[in-house]
C-alpha positions in Angstrom: 9.5 -4.1 -6.7 6.2 -5.5 -5.7 5.9 -8.6 -3.6 3.2 -11.2 -4.2 1.6 -9.9 -1.0 1.6 -6.2 -2.1 0.5 -7.0 -5.6 -3.0 -7.8 -4.5 -3.2 -4.4 -2.8 -2.0 -2.3 -5.7 -0.7 -4.1 -8.8 2.8 -4.7 -10.1 5.8 -2.7 -11.4 5.2 -3.7 -15.0 1.8 -2.2 -15.2 1.5 0.6 -12.6 -1.9 0.6 -11.2 -3.9 1.8 -8.3 -6.5 -0.3 -6.6 -9.6 1.4 -5.3 -11.4 -0.4 -2.4 -14.9 0.6 -1.3 -17.0 -0.3 1.7 -20.2 1.6 2.5 -19.2 5.3 2.8 -15.5 4.6 2.8 -13.1 4.6 -0.1 -9.4 3.7 0.0 -7.1 4.0 -3.0 -3.6 2.5 -2.9 -1.0 3.1 -5.6 2.2 1.1 -6.3 4.3 4.3 -5.8 3.3 4.6 -2.2 0.6 7.2 -2.6 -2.8 6.6 -1.1 -6.0 8.2 -0.2 -8.8 7.6 2.2 -12.3 9.2 2.3 -15.3 8.5 4.3 -18.8 9.9 4.3 -21.5 9.3 6.8 -25.0 10.6 7.5 -27.0 10.3 10.6 -30.1 12.1 11.7 -29.8 14.7 9.0 -26.2 15.5 9.9 -23.3 14.5 7.5 -19.6 14.2 8.1 -16.7 13.5 5.8 -13.0 12.9 6.1 -10.3 12.9 3.4 -6.7 12.1 3.5 -4.6 12.1 0.3 -0.8 11.5 0.7 1.0 8.3 1.7 0.1 4.7 2.2 2.1 2.1 4.1 1.5 -1.6 4.4 3.5 -3.2 7.1 2.7 -6.6 8.5 -1.0 -6.6 9.4 -1.5 -2.8 9.3 -2.4 -0.3 6.5 -1.8 3.3 7.3 -2.8 6.3 5.1 -1.5 9.6 6.4 -0.8 13.3 5.7 1.4 15.0 8.3 -0.2 14.3 11.6 -3.6 13.3 10.2 -3.7 9.5 9.7 -6.1 6.6 9.4 -4.9 3.1 10.5 -6.5 -0.1 9.7 -5.8 -3.7 10.9 -5.7 -6.0 7.9 -8.1 -8.7 9.3 -8.1 -10.5 5.9 -5.6 -9.8 3.2 -6.9 -9.2 -0.4 -8.3 -12.4 -2.0 -10.4 -13.3 -4.9 -13.5 -15.4 -5.0 -16.4 -15.9 -7.5 -17.7 -12.4 -6.8 -14.3 -10.5 -7.2 -11.6 -9.2 -5.0 -12.2 -8.3 -1.4 -10.3 -7.6 1.9 -11.4 -7.0 5.5 -10.0 -4.0 7.3 -10.9 -3.9 11.0 -14.4 -5.4 10.7 -15.4 -3.8 7.3 -15.3 -5.7 4.1 -13.9 -3.7 1.1 -14.5 -4.7 -2.5 -11.9 -3.8 -5.1 -12.4 -1.7 -8.3 -9.3 -1.7 -10.6 -8.1 1.3 -12.5 -5.0 2.2 -14.4 -3.0 5.3 -13.4 -1.8 7.2 -16.5 
């Protein structure tokens, strides 16, 4: 069962959804069933690097963790998801992420 707090991250039990959040070269997808993914891409001086994690997500207090085995990415939830005139956003660490909704079929 989703709580009002978790609803803004990934939707509710009546309409299973994932929420995709983007910020620069980072993308986070969180699903109501606990699955999640994180990917990042950066380029500097002609060199590129990328990182992908696709397995579990966990929201606990003010932390969001996405992990697969020993590979994990942790974020401090600086500002919980909220909606303003421009749409949904949240701040993880110091990065602002905007939300793009999609239905999981």
